[in-house]
C-alpha positions as CSV (number, residue, x, y, z in Angstrom):
1,M,0.0,-0.1,0.1
2,R,1.5,3.1,-1.0
3,T,2.0,5.7,2.2
4,N,3.7,8.8,0.2
5,I,2.1,11.6,1.7
6,I,-1.2,9.6,2.5
7,A,-3.8,11.8,3.3
8,S,-7.3,9.6,3.1
9,A,-10.5,10.0,5.1
10,V,-11.4,6.0,4.4
11,G,-12.4,7.6,0.9
12,M,-14.1,10.9,2.2
13,G,-10.6,13.1,0.5
14,L,-11.6,15.8,2.9
15,I,-8.8,15.5,5.0
16,G,-7.8,19.4,5.7
17,G,-5.9,21.6,8.0
18,L,-2.1,19.5,8.8
19,L,-2.6,17.1,6.0
20,A,-2.7,19.7,3.8
21,A,0.9,20.5,5.5
22,C,2.1,17.0,5.2
23,S,1.6,17.6,1.4
24,A,3.3,20.8,1.3
25,A,6.5,19.8,3.3
26,E,6.8,16.3,1.3
27,N,7.5,18.9,-1.5
28,A,8.9,21.5,0.1
29,N,26.4,-3.7,9.7
30,S,29.3,-2.7,9.2
31,F,31.5,-3.3,12.0
32,G,34.8,-3.2,12.3
33,D,37.6,-5.4,14.1
34,E,38.5,-4.1,17.4
35,E,42.2,-3.1,17.6
36,L,44.2,-6.5,18.5
37,G,45.4,-5.8,22.3
38,T,47.9,-7.0,24.2
39,A,46.0,-9.9,25.2
40,E,45.1,-10.8,21.8
41,Q,48.3,-10.8,20.9
42,A,49.8,-12.6,24.0
43,L,47.4,-15.5,22.8
44,C,49.9,-16.0,19.7
45,S,53.2,-15.4,21.5
46,P,54.2,-18.9,22.7
47,W,53.9,-20.4,19.3
48,P,56.3,-19.5,16.4
49,D,54.0,-20.9,13.8
50,C,51.9,-17.5,14.1
51,A,53.4,-13.8,12.9
52,I,51.1,-10.4,13.0
53,D,50.8,-9.1,9.7
54,E,51.6,-5.9,8.4
55,D,47.9,-5.4,9.4
56,P,48.1,-5.4,13.5
57,Q,44.5,-7.3,13.7
58,V,45.5,-9.9,11.4
59,L,46.9,-12.9,12.6
60,L,48.5,-15.3,9.8
61,C,50.3,-18.8,10.3
62,N,54.0,-18.8,9.6
63,P,54.2,-21.0,6.2
64,T,57.2,-22.6,7.9
65,N,54.8,-24.7,9.8
66,C,52.2,-24.8,7.5
67,K,53.1,-27.8,4.7
68,S,50.8,-28.4,1.6
69,T,49.9,-31.3,2.8
70,T,48.7,-30.3,6.3
71,P,46.3,-28.1,8.3
72,C,47.7,-25.4,10.4
73,A,48.0,-27.4,14.0
74,T,47.6,-23.7,15.5
75,P,44.5,-21.9,16.0
76,C,45.3,-18.0,14.4
77,K,42.3,-15.4,15.2
78,T,41.5,-11.9,15.8
79,S,39.9,-10.5,18.8
80,T,36.8,-10.9,16.9
81,G,37.2,-14.5,15.8
82,T,37.6,-14.2,12.3
83,L,40.1,-16.9,11.0
84,K,42.6,-16.5,8.4
85,T,44.4,-18.8,5.8
86,C,47.9,-19.9,6.2
87,G,50.2,-17.7,5.3
88,S,51.5,-17.9,1.3
89,Y,49.6,-21.1,1.0
90,S,46.5,-19.8,0.8
91,T,46.3,-21.2,-2.6
92,S,46.4,-24.6,-1.2
93,S,42.8,-24.8,0.4
94,L,44.4,-25.4,3.8
95,R,42.6,-23.4,6.4
96,C,43.2,-22.4,10.1
97,Q,41.2,-24.6,12.6
98,S,39.3,-23.3,15.3
99,C,39.7,-27.0,17.1
100,S,42.4,-29.6,16.6
101,S,40.6,-32.0,15.0
102,G,41.4,-32.0,11.2
103,C,39.4,-31.6,8.0
104,G,40.5,-34.1,5.5
105,A,38.7,-34.6,1.8
106,T,36.4,-37.1,3.2
107,Q,35.8,-35.5,6.0
108,S,32.9,-33.1,6.8
109,C,33.7,-29.8,8.7
110,S,33.8,-29.6,12.1
111,K,33.8,-26.1,13.6
112,Q,36.4,-25.4,11.4
113,C,35.6,-21.5,10.8
114,L,34.5,-19.1,12.6
115,N,31.6,-16.5,12.1
116,G,32.3,-13.7,9.8
117,S,35.5,-16.2,8.0
118,S,35.9,-15.6,4.2
119,L,37.0,-19.3,4.3
120,T,34.6,-20.9,1.8
121,S,35.6,-24.2,2.1
122,C,37.3,-27.2,4.6
123,A,41.0,-28.2,3.2
124,G,40.3,-29.7,0.0
125,A,37.2,-31.1,0.3
126,G,35.6,-28.5,-1.5
127,K,32.7,-28.6,1.7
128,T,31.9,-25.2,3.3
129,C,32.9,-24.9,6.4
130,A,30.3,-24.1,10.1
131,S,30.7,-23.1,13.2
132,S,28.0,-26.4,14.3
133,C,27.9,-24.6,18.1
134,S,26.7,-21.0,17.2
135,V,25.4,-21.2,13.3
136,R,21.7,-22.3,13.0
137,C,19.3,-22.2,10.8
138,N,15.7,-20.6,10.6
139,D,14.2,-24.1,11.2
140,D,15.8,-24.3,14.5
141,T,18.0,-27.3,13.6
142,K,21.6,-26.7,13.5
143,C,23.5,-26.8,10.3
144,T,25.6,-29.6,9.5
145,S,27.8,-28.4,6.8
146,G,26.1,-25.2,5.5
147,C,27.4,-21.4,6.1
148,W,27.4,-18.7,8.5
149,L,27.1,-15.2,8.7
150,G,28.0,-13.2,5.9
151,S,29.1,-16.2,3.9
152,T,28.8,-15.8,0.1
153,S,26.4,-18.9,0.5
154,T,22.7,-18.2,1.5
155,T,21.4,-21.7,2.2
156,C,22.2,-24.0,5.3
157,A,23.9,-27.2,3.8
158,A,21.1,-28.1,1.0
159,S,18.0,-27.7,3.2
160,G,17.3,-24.1,1.6
161,Y,17.0,-22.3,4.8
162,E,18.9,-19.2,5.3
163,C,22.1,-19.7,8.2
164,W,22.3,-17.1,11.4
165,D,24.3,-16.2,14.1
166,P,22.1,-16.1,17.6
167,L,24.7,-13.9,19.2
168,V,24.7,-11.3,16.0
169,D,21.4,-11.1,15.4
170,P,19.2,-12.7,18.1
171,D,15.8,-11.7,16.8
172,H,16.5,-13.1,13.3
173,D,15.6,-10.2,10.9
174,G,19.1,-10.5,9.1
175,L,20.2,-7.4,10.9
176,A,23.0,-7.6,12.9
177,D,21.8,-6.5,17.1
178,Q,24.3,-4.0,17.5
179,L,23.5,-1.9,14.3
180,E,19.6,-2.2,15.2
181,R,20.4,-0.5,18.9
182,T,22.7,2.0,17.6
183,L,19.7,3.3,14.9
184,I,17.2,3.1,17.8
185,D,19.4,5.3,20.0
186,E,20.3,7.8,17.2
187,F,16.7,8.5,16.3
188,R,14.8,8.4,19.4
189,P,11.6,10.6,19.1
190,Q,10.2,13.0,21.6
191,F,5.6,12.6,21.7
192,R,3.9,15.8,22.8
193,L,0.7,15.6,23.9
194,H,-2.2,17.8,23.5
195,S,-2.8,20.4,26.8
196,D,-6.7,18.7,27.3
197,E,-5.0,15.0,27.5
198,T,-5.7,13.5,30.5
199,N,-5.1,9.7,29.3
200,A,-1.4,9.0,29.7
201,P,0.7,6.1,28.2
202,S,2.2,3.6,30.2
203,S,4.6,0.4,29.8
204,V,3.2,-3.0,29.2
205,N,3.6,-4.7,31.9
206,F,1.8,-1.4,34.0
207,Y,-1.2,-2.6,32.0
208,L,-1.0,-6.1,32.4
209,D,-0.8,-6.3,36.1
210,R,-4.1,-4.5,36.3
211,V,-6.1,-6.3,33.4
212,H,-7.8,-9.9,33.2
213,M,-7.8,-12.0,29.7
214,R,-11.2,-12.8,28.6
215,F,-12.5,-15.0,25.3
216,H,-15.0,-13.6,22.6
217,H,-18.1,-15.9,21.5
218,A,-20.1,-14.7,19.0
219,N,-23.9,-14.6,20.1
220,C,-22.6,-16.3,23.4
221,S,-21.5,-14.8,26.3
222,D,-17.6,-14.3,26.8
223,C,-15.5,-16.4,29.1
224,Q,-12.8,-15.7,31.9
225,I,-9.7,-17.1,31.0
226,M,-7.4,-14.8,34.0
227,D,-8.2,-12.9,36.4
228,R,-6.6,-9.9,37.6
229,G,-2.7,-10.4,38.6
230,Y,-2.3,-13.6,36.8
231,V,-1.6,-11.6,33.5
232,T,1.8,-11.6,32.0
233,A,4.2,-11.6,29.6
234,T,4.8,-15.6,29.6
235,T,1.0,-16.5,30.6
236,M,-0.7,-14.4,28.1
237,L,0.6,-16.7,25.6
238,Q,0.4,-20.0,27.1
239,Q,-3.5,-20.2,26.7
240,S,-6.3,-22.0,24.6
241,H,-10.2,-22.4,24.1
242,Q,-12.7,-23.8,22.6
243,Y,-15.6,-22.2,21.0
244,K,-18.8,-22.7,21.8
245,D,-20.4,-24.6,18.7
246,G,-22.2,-26.9,20.5
247,G,-26.5,-26.6,21.0
248,F,-26.9,-23.6,23.7
249,C,-24.1,-21.8,23.7
250,S,-21.9,-25.0,24.8
251,H,-18.5,-25.4,24.1
252,G,-17.9,-28.2,21.1
253,G,-15.6,-26.2,18.5
254,D,-12.7,-25.7,17.8
255,T,-9.5,-25.3,20.7
256,V,-7.7,-22.3,19.6
257,A,-4.2,-20.7,21.1
258,S,-3.8,-16.8,22.7
259,T,-0.8,-16.8,20.1
260,E,-2.9,-16.9,17.0
261,S,-6.6,-16.2,17.9
262,D,-7.9,-12.6,18.4
263,H,-10.7,-13.7,20.1
264,F,-9.0,-13.4,23.1
265,F,-8.6,-10.2,24.3
266,L,-7.2,-8.3,27.5
267,Q,-9.9,-5.7,29.8
268,I,-9.7,-3.8,32.8
269,P,-12.0,-4.6,35.2
270,N,-14.9,-2.8,35.8
271,D,-14.1,-1.7,39.6
272,S,-13.1,1.2,41.4
273,Q,-9.7,1.2,39.9
274,E,-11.4,1.3,36.6
275,S,-10.2,5.1,35.9
276,T,-7.0,4.8,37.4
277,V,-6.3,2.5,35.2
278,R,-7.0,4.3,32.0
279,K,-5.1,7.2,33.2
280,G,-1.9,5.5,32.3
281,D,0.9,5.9,34.1
282,M,3.9,8.0,32.1
283,A,6.4,7.2,34.3
284,S,6.1,3.3,33.6
285,A,5.8,4.9,29.8
286,K,8.3,3.0,27.3
287,C,9.3,3.4,23.7
288,Y,8.6,-0.2,21.8
289,A,11.4,0.1,19.3
290,R,12.1,-2.3,16.0
291,V,14.2,-2.2,12.9
292,S,13.4,-3.7,9.7
293,S,14.7,-3.4,6.4
294,S,12.8,-0.9,4.2
295,F,11.0,-0.9,1.2
296,V,10.9,3.2,0.9
297,P,13.0,4.3,-2.3
298,G,16.1,6.0,-0.9
299,A,16.3,4.6,2.4
300,A,18.3,1.5,4.1
301,H,16.4,0.8,7.4
302,D,12.7,1.5,9.1
303,I,12.4,2.2,12.6
304,Q,9.6,1.9,14.1
305,Y,8.5,3.1,17.9
306,W,5.6,2.4,19.2
307,V,3.4,3.4,22.4
308,F,1.0,1.9,24.5
309,Y,-1.7,3.9,26.0
310,P,-4.6,1.6,28.7
311,Y,-7.1,3.8,26.8
312,N,-7.9,5.7,23.9
313,G,-10.3,8.6,24.8
314,M,-11.6,9.6,21.7
315,S,-15.2,10.0,21.3
316,P,-16.9,8.7,19.5
317,G,-14.8,5.6,19.3
318,E,-13.2,5.5,22.4
319,H,-11.4,1.9,23.4
320,E,-9.5,0.1,25.7
321,G,-6.1,-0.4,25.0
322,D,-4.0,1.7,22.1
323,W,-0.9,1.1,20.1
324,E,0.3,4.2,18.7
325,H,3.5,4.6,16.5
326,V,5.6,6.6,14.0
327,T,8.2,4.8,11.5
328,V,11.8,6.6,10.8
329,S,13.4,5.9,7.5
330,V,16.9,6.2,7.7
331,K,19.5,6.3,4.3
332,V,22.7,3.7,4.2
333,D,24.8,6.1,5.7
334,R,22.6,6.6,9.0
335,T,20.8,10.2,7.9
336,L,17.6,10.5,8.3
337,H,15.4,9.9,4.6
338,S,11.6,10.8,6.1
339,V,9.3,9.9,8.7
340,Y,5.7,8.3,8.6
341,F,3.4,9.5,10.8
342,A,0.9,6.9,12.0
343,A,-2.7,8.4,12.4
344,H,-6.2,6.2,12.0
345,D,-5.5,3.3,10.0
346,D,-4.7,5.1,6.5
347,E,-4.6,8.9,7.3
348,G,-1.2,9.1,8.1
349,C,1.5,11.3,5.9
350,R,4.9,10.8,5.2
351,I,7.7,13.8,5.8
352,E,11.1,14.3,4.2
353,N,11.7,17.0,6.7
354,P,10.1,16.8,9.9
355,Q,10.5,18.8,13.2
356,L,13.6,17.8,15.1
357,L,14.8,17.9,18.7
358,P,17.9,20.7,17.8
359,G,21.1,19.1,16.9
360,T,19.9,15.7,17.2
361,K,18.4,13.4,14.4
362,R,15.2,12.8,16.6
363,V,12.2,13.7,15.5
364,I,9.5,15.9,17.1
365,V,5.7,13.5,17.5
366,F,2.5,16.0,18.1
367,T,-0.5,13.7,19.5
368,A,-3.9,13.9,19.3
369,N,-6.3,14.7,21.8
370,G,-8.0,11.4,23.1
371,S,-7.0,9.5,19.7
372,H,-3.3,9.7,20.2
373,A,-2.6,10.0,16.4
374,S,0.8,11.0,15.2
375,Y,1.2,14.1,13.5
376,P,4.3,16.1,12.5
377,Q,3.2,19.5,13.9
378,A,1.1,21.1,16.3
379,G,-1.9,22.5,14.9
380,F,-5.4,20.2,14.4
381,T,-6.7,18.4,11.8
382,D,-10.1,18.5,9.6
383,R,-10.7,14.8,9.2
384,G,-14.0,15.4,7.5
385,I,-16.8,13.6,8.7
386,Y,-14.5,12.4,11.9
387,P,-13.8,13.7,14.6
388,T,-11.4,16.6,14.3
389,D,-7.8,16.0,15.9
390,Y,-6.2,18.4,17.9
391,H,-2.8,18.7,18.8
392,D,-1.2,21.1,20.6
393,G,1.8,19.4,21.5
394,R,1.6,21.8,24.9
395,G,0.8,18.7,27.4
396,M,2.4,15.3,28.9
397,I,6.0,15.1,27.4
398,L,7.2,11.2,26.5
399,S,11.2,11.6,25.5
400,C,12.3,8.1,24.3
401,N,15.8,7.6,26.2
402,S,18.3,5.4,26.6
403,L,16.1,4.4,29.7
404,N,12.6,3.9,28.3
405,T,13.3,2.6,25.0
406,I,13.2,-1.0,24.7
407,H,14.1,-2.8,21.5
408,V,11.5,-6.0,21.3
409,G,12.7,-7.6,18.4
410,E,10.8,-9.5,16.0
411,R,7.2,-11.9,16.8
412,D,9.1,-15.2,16.5
413,Y,12.0,-14.1,17.8
414,P,11.3,-11.4,21.1
415,T,14.0,-10.1,23.0
416,S,13.6,-11.1,26.5
417,G,10.7,-9.8,28.6
418,N,9.0,-8.4,25.5
419,E,7.8,-12.3,25.1
420,W,4.3,-10.3,24.7
421,L,4.9,-10.0,20.9
422,R,4.0,-13.2,20.0
423,Y,0.6,-12.4,21.7
424,G,-2.2,-12.9,19.1
425,G,-5.6,-11.3,20.9
426,R,-6.6,-7.9,21.5
427,W,-5.1,-5.0,24.0
428,G,-8.7,-4.1,25.1
429,E,-12.4,-4.9,25.5
430,L,-14.7,-6.0,22.5
431,G,-17.2,-4.0,21.3
432,W,-16.8,-1.0,23.7
433,G,-17.9,2.3,23.8
434,P,-21.1,4.3,22.6
435,V,-19.8,2.9,19.1
436,P,-18.5,-0.3,19.4
437,S,-14.3,-0.4,18.9
438,N,-12.7,-3.3,19.8
439,G,-8.7,-3.1,21.4
440,P,-6.0,-2.7,19.0
441,K,-3.9,-6.1,17.8
442,T,-0.1,-6.3,19.0
443,P,1.7,-4.7,16.7
444,S,3.6,-7.5,15.4
445,F,0.0,-8.7,14.1
446,Q,-0.8,-5.6,12.6
447,A,-0.4,-4.7,8.7
448,Y,2.0,-1.8,9.6
449,W,4.3,-4.1,11.1
450,L,5.4,-4.9,7.3
451,P,7.7,-3.0,6.0
452,E,6.0,-2.6,2.6
453,H,3.0,-1.1,4.8
454,Q,5.2,1.7,5.3
455,Q,5.8,3.1,1.8
């Protein structure tokens, strides 16, 4: 779906005010090897068959102890573990080894080459080297004799699965974790709420501690799954329930899991604490971030920053649970390309020159009163037949910083503590408010999670 200068009002074509400004504004890892330190050089000094090349970051095997018919006897590696060929015998297909076991013409590689090695074969066998301890395939089975991260080979043995290194890329998205964290840190936005906003954002854990989980049955009464106090980022993934397809609304249908069905939903209990939970908790609020390769022409990466609100007070259409976000697109040289300000499904817009905090790459986001929709500047937005959004930016401020910005990873491989990313249900009661409006799905289950939706 194209989103360059998106300003649609669900087919009404009546978005005015700021979205016109959006259109006007639109017109107007690699990681170097660490220096080889004294400790790493000391590792080599006991053996005369290792020498430091003119490049101080590379250790090479001395050719005097590297014969054409035997592999290197001593492991040679840089501080990052990159193995090199054996001196002047690089053309003889002899390779440095990470363990003492040999690799001959009739043997498979056995932990011979570390991740990042430029070597593509093991001795004269013509086999691709792999570290069976750290390199895994995306079907969660170990590579038998496949490839490593950065190899020119793209499959794991003959399985057709791509190889990955869980230490370098723990969320398995093809991007090194260090690069993702660097980008997230450099472009952290600041969210400025409206002066009349009373419902603040909060952390996910603040909300989970104060809700219960239920299951929605069409045309039958809902079922309680977990009471308040039992819902956590882990337990919310472990639930299953059977549809009421039997006679007189009895259970008799298929059983579904909470990681796949949006019939599960979280609900703020209707008690004396309800209004307090709705107000959120700015002190605990987080900016939940993830990075992906970009589909935006001219951009290399997209950084999404998601913010959670316990309550969306837009009337009509208010609902429990509210996920809002902006997507920062950056160029390959880590300069800003543009920012997509998400608002009301497809009413968002992309801006190439948004307002930034002085002296930084950090975009300023103006959040609408009640709806929490994101806009590139202060003012108001006429949404035609829908309620006007007001976003003066003079209220509460959520400034994403190094303490409250969380790298969440990917749905199948979330980072520790963010397992809720796999929850397939909704974050608020279904059919809440004068005009029924369901709570939103988890960000990873929304269309915006897909990079191609951000174009």
